[in-house]
N, C-alpha and C positions, 0 to 999 in steps of 0.2 A: 565316231572316232575309228581311225585306223589302227588294226593292231599289226605292230612291225613284225615281220617273219624272223622267227628264232633263227639266229645265226650260229654257226658253229664255234664254240668256244672249247679250246683244247683242255683248259683246267677243268671243266665241267662235264668233259666228254665220257661216255661209256665205251665199252669193248665194239658193240657194234657201229657206233657213230666213227670211232677212229677206223676201223674196218672199211667203213664207205669212203672215209676221206683217203684212205690209202690207194683204194681202188680208182677212185678220180684222180689222184696224183700220178699214178702209173699211167693213166690214160693220156694226161698232160704231157708227161715226159715222153712218152712215144709219139704225140704229135709234134713236140718241139725238136725231138731227134730226127723226125722226117723231114721238117722244114729246114733244119739245119743242112740234113744231107742235099735236099733241092736247091738250097742257096748255094753250098758249096760248089756244087757242080755249075750252077750259072756264073759263080765267080771265076771258076777254073777256065770256063768257054769264053767270057767275054773281058774277065780282068777289069770288072767294074769296080768303081769305089762304092757305089751303092750296095753291091752283094757283100763286099767286104765288110761294110758297116752292119749289114744285116747278120752275117755269121758271127761277127763280134757280140752283136747285142745277144744272139741266140745262146752263145756260150755262157754269157753273163746271166741270162735268165736260168739256163739249165743249172747252173751253179746254185742258184737259190732255190730251185725247185727241189733239188737233190738234198739240200740242207733242210728244207722243210719236210721232206720224207723221212730223214733220220730223226728229226724231233718227234714226228708221229709214230715211228716205230719204238723209239723210246718211251713214250707216253703209252703206248698200247701194252708194252712188256710190263711197265709200272701197275697198269690197272689189272692186268692177269695175274700179277704177283700180289698184290693186296686181294684180289678176288678169291685166291687160292686159301688164304687164311680165314 
């Protein structure tokens, strides 16, 4: 039988796991912002509908990535607060 790889579950995470996810999240934000900039430059040059759609999708994704980062930060603070007691 194959063992399924342990997935990240926010409700069961400890401080180290949330810190790791925050680092990964920051890297993903940096990549998306870079791609957003590149696509914006292409859109300005070519006035293409394709690049306009890509820019809109990137902004939409960035919104959800930042929202997930806020959730991770709040959970990390909760864990640290309960750990202090």
